[in-house]
N, C-alpha and C positions, 0 to 999 in steps of 0.2 A: 607559593600557596599561602604565604603569610596573610595576604590581603583577604583570601577566602576564609581563612581561620578567624580573622578579626570580624568578618561579616557574620559568620555563623554565631559568634558570641552576641550579636545584636538582634538575632531573630526573636520576635516577641512571642509571648505565651497567649496568643489570641487566635480565633478562627480566621482562616483566609486561604489564599492560593499561593503556591510557590512555583517558581520557574527556574530551571537549571539551564545555564548557557555553556557552550563549549569554547574552544580556543578561537573559533571564528566568530564568536559573539552571537551564534545562532541558538535559538531556543530548542533544546533537545528533549525536554520533558516538562510537563505541567501536571501538578497534583494539588489536591485540597486537603485540609486538615482541620480538626477541631482545635488542636493546639499546634501551631506552626512550629514552635521550637522543638518539641518532642519528635515530631514527624521528620523535620529536615535533618536534625542531628542523628536520627536513627540510620541514615544512609552512610554516615561516616564513623559509626561505632560497630565493632564486631565484624564478622564475616558476612559478605553479601549473600542474600538468599538464593541466588541463581547466577549463572555465568553472564546472562544478559545484563542484569543489574550491575555486576562487577565491571563490565565493559563501559556501561553508562557512567558509573562513578569515576572511572579513569579519565573521562572526557570533560568532567565538570570543572569549569574555571571560574564561574561566578554564579551567584544565586540572588534572585529577587523575590519579593513577596508583596502581596496585596492584602491588606487587612479588611475583613468584612464584619458585618454585625452579627452574622449567624453562620452556622455550618451549611444551612440550606442555601443561603446567598453565595457561599463559597463554591458549592456544587454547581450552581447556575453559572457562576463566573468561570469555573474550570471548564465547563462544557463549551462556553463561548470562545475561550482562549485556545482550546484544542482544535476547534473548527477553524479558527483564524490562522493558526500557525502550523497545524498538522505536525507536531513534534515527532521526531524519529522513533523515540522509545515508548510512546503511548500506544496502547492496544487500540486497534481500530477494526471496523467491519471490513472484510476483504472486498475490494472493488466497490466500496460504498458509494462512490460518486457515479458509478455506471448503472445503479439500480434504477428502474423506471418508476416514475411518479405519474399520477393523473393530475393535470393542472386545470384549474378553473380561473380564467383571467379576471382581473379587476378592471373592467371597462363597461361602458353601457352595452347591454346585450352580450353578456360574457360568452366566451367560447370554452370548449372542453376538449382536451387532447392529451396525448402521451408525451412526456418529456423526460430527459435524463439529466437536465441541469436545473437546479433550484436557484431562482433569482429573487432578490429582495425588492419586488415591484408591487407588492400588495396582493398578488395572486394567492389562491389557496391551493396547496399541494396535498395529495393523498398518496400514501405509500410509506417507505419504499416497498415495492413488490419484487420478489425474487423470480417469479414466473411471468415472463413477458407475454406468453401466449394467453394466460389467464387475464391479464390486463387488457389485451386487444379484444378478447371475447367480451369482457365486461363493457368495453367502449362501444362495441357493435350493438350490444343490447341497449345501451343508453341512447344511442342515436336512432335506433329503431323505435324506442319507446317514447323518447322526448325529442320533439322536432327543434333542436337547437341549431343555430347557424354554424356552418363550418368555414365560411369565407373569412378572409383576413382584412376586410374593409374596416376602416375606422368610422364607426357610426356615431354621429352626434345629432342634436336636434336640427341644426341647419342643413346637414346632409340629407336627413330624412324628409324634411319639409320640401326641399328642392327636388327630391326624388332623383338624385344624381346617379344612384346605383339601380340598374334595372333588375327585375326579378329573374332569377336563374332557374336552371332545370330542377334543383333541389326543392324549390317551392312547388313546382308542378307535380313532383313525385310525392308530395306531402311529407317531405323530410325536413321542411323548414316553414315557419309561419310567416316569413316575409317581413322581418323587422326593418329591412332597408327601405321599404315602401310605407312603413307605418301601419302595417296590417295587424300588428299585435302591439299592445301597450307595453311600456317598460315594466310596469308593475306586474302584469300577467306573465311576462317573460321571466322576471325575477322569481315569481312564485314557482315557475317550472324549474328554475335553477335550484331552488331550495329543495324541491322534490328529488332532484338528481343527487344533491348532497346527502340527503337522508338515505337514498338508495345505496350510494357508495359506502356510507357508514354501516350498512347492513340492515337497515330498517325496512325490509322488503314488504312485510305485512302492512305497515303503515302506508306505503306507497300504493299497494294493491287496494286498500280500503278507499283511498282518495280517488283513484281511478274508477273504482266501482261506483262511488257516489256520483262522479261526473258523468259516467255512462248512463245512470238512471235519470239524472237531470236532463241530459241531452235527449233521451228517449221521450221524456215527458213533454219537452218542447217540440217533439217530432223532428229533431235534428238528427235523423237516423244515420246519415253519413258520418257525422262526428261521433255518434254513439258507437258505430261499428269500428271506428278508429280506436276508441278507448277499449273496446272489447279485444281487438287484436293486440293492443299493448299489454293487456292483462295476460293474454295467452303467451306472449313472448316471455314475460317475466316468470310466469309459473313454469314454463318449459325450461327456463334457465336455472331455476332454483336447484340446489344440490338435493339429490334424493337420499335423505337420511332422517333418522328419527330425531326427535327432540332430545338433547342430552341433558337439559335442565328445564324443569317446569316453572322456574321462577322467571324465565324469559329475560334474564339480566344480560347486559352486554359485558363481556370480559375478554381479556387476552390471557392465554395460558402458555407459559414459557417453560420449556424443558431444555436442559443443557447437558452435553457430554464433552468430556475433556480428555485429551491425550497429552503427550509431552510437549508437542509443538503446535497443536491445533485444538480449537474448540468449535463445536457445532451447536447451533441454537435452532430449535424448532418452536415456532410460534403459531398457536391455533387462534384464529379470530372467531370468537363465539358471539353471535349476534342473534338476539331474540331466541336464545336457547339452542341455536343450531351452529355447528362449525361450518362457516362459509368459506374459509380459506386456510391453507397451511403454508406458512412462509419458512424458509430455511436460510440461515446466515452462517458464514464461516468467520471466525475471529482469527486474525493473524497477529504475529508478534506477541504471543502469549507467554513465552518464557516458561518459568515454573510457577506461575501464579495459580492460586487455588480456584476452585469452581466458584466460590463465593465472590472473590475479587473480580473474576471475569464477568460474573453475572451483573455486578454493579457497573462495570464498564459498558456492558451491553445496554442496560437500562438507560444509562446516561446518553449513550450515543444514539440509540434507536429512537427514543421518545423525544429527542430534541429535533428530529426531522419530520415527524408526523403530526398533523394538526389535530387529529381526532384520537383521543385517549379514552378508552372505556372506563366505566366507574370502578371496575375491579381488575387487578392484575394478579394472576396466580403465578407464583414462582417460589423457588426454594431459597429465598434470601435468609441468611442466618442472623444478620444483625443490621443495624441502622435502618430498620423499616420505616420508622417515623421520619427520618431524614429524607428517604426517597419518596415517601408519601407527600411530604411538603414540596419536594422538587417537582413531582408529577403534577401536583395540584397547581403549582405556579405555572407550569407549562400549559395545562389544560384550561385553567380558569374556573375549575370546579373541583370539588373534593374527590380525590382518588385514594383508593385503599389497596395496599400491597398485602396479599394474603397467602399463607401457606396452609392449605387445607390438610387435615390429618386423617379424616375418615369420610366414608360415604362416596357418593358419585363424584363430588368435586375432587377428592383426593385421587380417585381412579383416573379422572381426566388429566390431572397433573402427571400421574405415573405414565399415562399413555403418551404424553408429550415427551417425557424423558426417554421412554423406550424408542420413540421415533428418532430422537436425537442420537441415541446410541447406535441405531441401525444406520442412520445417515453418515455418522462418523466412520463406522466400520466400512461402509461402501466407499467413502472418500479415501480412506487409508489403503483399501484394496486397489482402488483405481490408481493411486500414486505408485504402489508397488508394481502394478502391471506396466504403468508408463515408464518406470525406471528400468524394468527388465526388457521391455520391447524397444527395439531400435526405432528412432524417429525417421521421418522421411528423408532428411538430409543424410543421415548415417546410412540408410539403405541405398540411397543414390550413390554415395561414395563407395560402398562395398561393390556395387555393380560396375561403377566406372573403373575401379582399380582391379576388378576381378579377384577380390579377396575371398578367402575361404569362409571367414566369419565376419559379421558386421563389426566395424571398428568402434565399439562402444567407448573405449578409453583411448584418447589420442593425446600425445605429448608433442608440443611444438617448441623449437629452439631458434634463438636469434642471437646475433653478436652485435654489440654497439661500441664504437670508439670514434674518436676524432684525432686523426694524424697519429694514431697508435698510442694515445695517452688514455689512462684510466679505462682499459679494455674490460668490458663486462659482458655477461651472457645471461639469458633468461630462459626459463622453462615454464611453459604454461600448460595446464591440464584441462581437457574438455571431456566431459562424461555425457554420453548420449546427446552430443551436440550443444551442451551447455557448459559454461566455464565452471570449474571447481577451484575457486581462488585459494582455498585453504591449502592446496597442494602446490601452488606456484613456488618456484625456487629462483633465487638470484645467485650468480656466480661472479667472483672476481678472478679474472684470468691472471695466472701467476707466471713469472719469469718470461714475460713477453713485453718488450718495450718498443715494438714497431708494428705497423699494420700488417696482420697476417690472419685473415679470416679462416684459412684452412687449419692452421695450427691452433687457433682459438677454438674452433669447432671440435677438433680432435680432442682437445683437453677437456672441454665441458662434457662431451659424450662419454669419455672414459671415466671421469669423476662421478658423473651422475649414475651410470649403470653399474659401475663397480660397487658403489654404495648400495644400490638396489639389490644386487646379488648377495652382498655381504649381510644385509639386513633381511633378506628373503622377502623383499617388498613386491607388490603386485606390478607386473610388467604391462606396458600399454599394448593395445591391439594394433597401433600404428604410430610411427615416429615421423613427424613432419619437420624438415629442415628448411629454413628460410635461405634459399640460395639455389644455384644451378647445379650442373653435373659435378663441378669441382668439390663443393661443400658436401654434396651427397655421397660421392665416392669416399671421401675422408671418413664420414660418419659410418658408412657401411663397413669400411675396413676395420674400424675400432670395434664395432659390434661383433664382427666375425672373430676378432681376436679375443673377445670376451666370451665367446661360445654362444652368442645370440644370433646364430645364422638364420633362425626361423622368424626373427622379428621383422615385420614389414616396415620399410623405411622409404620415404619419397622426398623429393625436393621440389619447392615451388619458387621458380625464378621470378624476380620482381618486375623486370621490364615488360615482358610479354605475358607474364603469369602462366608460363608453361609448366606442366607437371612432368617431372622426370622420375623414372624408376630404374634401379640398378640393373645393368645388363642390356639396356636399350639405349641406342644412340639418339633416337628421336623422341621428342616429348609425346605424352599420351594425348590422344584426340578426345579431349573433354570439352563439350560446348561451353562457351563463355557465360551462357545463361543457366547452366546446370546448377541445381541445388548442391551438388557435390563440390563444385568449384567455389561456390559461395561459402560453404563451410570451411574449406581450406583457406580461403582469403581471410575469413574472420579469425581463424586461429593464428595465421601468420601476422595479421595486423595487431592482434592482442599481444603476441610475443614481442613484436617490435615496440609497442607502446610500453610494455613492462620493462624492457631492456633499456630503452632510451631514457625513461624516467629515473631508473637507478643510476645510469651513467651521468646524467645532469646533476644529480644530487652529490655524487662522489666528486665530480669536477668542481662544483660550487664550494663544497666543504674544503677541498684541497686549496682552492684559491683564497678562501677566507683564512685558512691556517697560515698561508704565506703572508697574508695581510697582518696577522697577529704579530709576526716577527718584526714588523715595521712600527708597531705602536710603542711609543716611549713608556717604559715601566713594565712591559710584558716581556720578560726574558724566558729562557728555556724552562726554568723551574716553574714559573707561574703558568706558562703555557701547558706544561705537563700536568699541573694541578687542575687546570680548567678541563682538560680532556680526560682526567681521571674521574671527574664528576659527571660530565656530559659526554655522551657518545659522539655528538656533533654540535657544530655551532647552531644548526637549525633547532636542535632541542634546547640549547641554552637560551636562544632568543624568545622562547615561549615564556620564560620567567621574567619578572621585573628586576630592576636594578638591585633592590634590597635582597631579594631571594638569591640572586647570583652571588652577591657579596657574602651572604651568610653561608652558602654552600661551598664557596671556593676559598673563603678567608681573605679575599681582596677587599680593599676599602671601597666604599660606595662611590667616592670621587673617581677612583681609577676605573671602576666598572662603567660609570657614566661616560668617561672619555673613550673607553674601549667600544661601547655600543655606538656612540656617535661616529667613531672612526669607521666601524664596520658598515654602518648604514651609508656613509658617504662614499666609500671606495669599494664595497662589496658588489659583485655582480648579482647577488641575490635580491629579489624584490622585497622591499621592506615590509609590505603588507603580508607577503607570504611567510616571512619570518616572525611576524607577530609584533604587536606594539609593546614598548617598554614603558 
């Protein structure tokens, strides 16, 4: 950590962006600060504000920074870096990459359609929208109102002059103006596209006025068929408009943002107010919130959401407590026009903001209630397993066991826990099998079952609804015998054989008839495979550490005392290799030269992968 401490001393007192890297040299967090030094050092002074920050700090191995001219520039750069690297510990919109957008392509005679991927190809994107049904309805209205092409042909001047593309059915149904045959000029087509853009942005009255003027002009020229088409377009738009009163008589465009926060989740409701009417309500869930305050999460949302949408209204209503000027400058840079962040305190505007917050509170309560119901109600795989095994109650809590060894050395066992069909890794357990120096899966299984459930009974821990043993009838009978001896006769236990994946139940000679494609068998396989993965990972680590310990005995200058000193500081060689030579020497009291020789020897002769152990 000496290297990190020296770097922290060099952090400048200037605005900019800082990046934290972990032991794998991956970026795990990106932040911005008005004074980099104060902000970065705050992570390493005093107690962390929440458990998530504490875990993040424990993984920090390096820090980088980028100096900017202003805090606004730092905010813009922070946003770009978060989008590029998607750091693990940054707050982000839940499933933000799957939200639908409306895309208007950047090509001659542009097309308009729904997409879930944003590409840097010059196209214009509108969204993100959280209600895909609303987006599809909007697109249907657009295509009925504005005869834009839906084909994927590449239209250029040469293709149109040569008339290579024939007119399709859409033209004859009056859903397209026939740009492929040059029946509409590119200027007229682009004018129609601009109307579409204004319509998407919520300026419906402006669109209606333009269509009404064109209808009158067509009627004066006695182009009654075209005038009737404009009339029908006006009717479609008016029918689609939300039936609500004007909420503001100033007819200003604005976004109104309300937020509700719980311990692990935040819900955001955004009202799109256009021309004085609420035309849409979008809801967003923020994940990885930790114990951040409402104000901090609101800043994260403003940065994340408005970096993705091309249209930002002139006013944004929200309850931002500080740095309003900073975010006004940020939004202004994004929009290319002056944007104001406002917290109204009285009148209709304040009531609208309160309405958004109440909606967010209601949506958050619904989400929490849904999660509670989901956790209490058994999933489909759990229900299928209950039916397949004829259990009295659904196996909401399942514990799976596996044994791992090679030729009887370093025998270990694992216990994995699944709750309602999902792994609960915080309850996983590893076991070192004692007093057994030869391969004996039966004895190993007997020992781990006895140790695990004896402790459960002693600590009055929660017992599982089902115990899964990785093995056939032999391992199953041993586990059942131990459970009976402990007085756990009622605890259901089954075995899953590896070769044919047969399911065995105590008291039955033949395996259960569970179809190979059954969700129940899929869940059992998943638990068995997870137990095997967890056990074999632990076994490999113990084997590698043991081999490296024997290698230490062959290194000149590393005797029993120095070896004992090393392992009094580091629990394993794996942990030691995370530090550099100077740090190891400082902690163990060995000379840097001896440590350097030891590291070189380990890398040369150790079975461990050097990259996995870290670079010195």
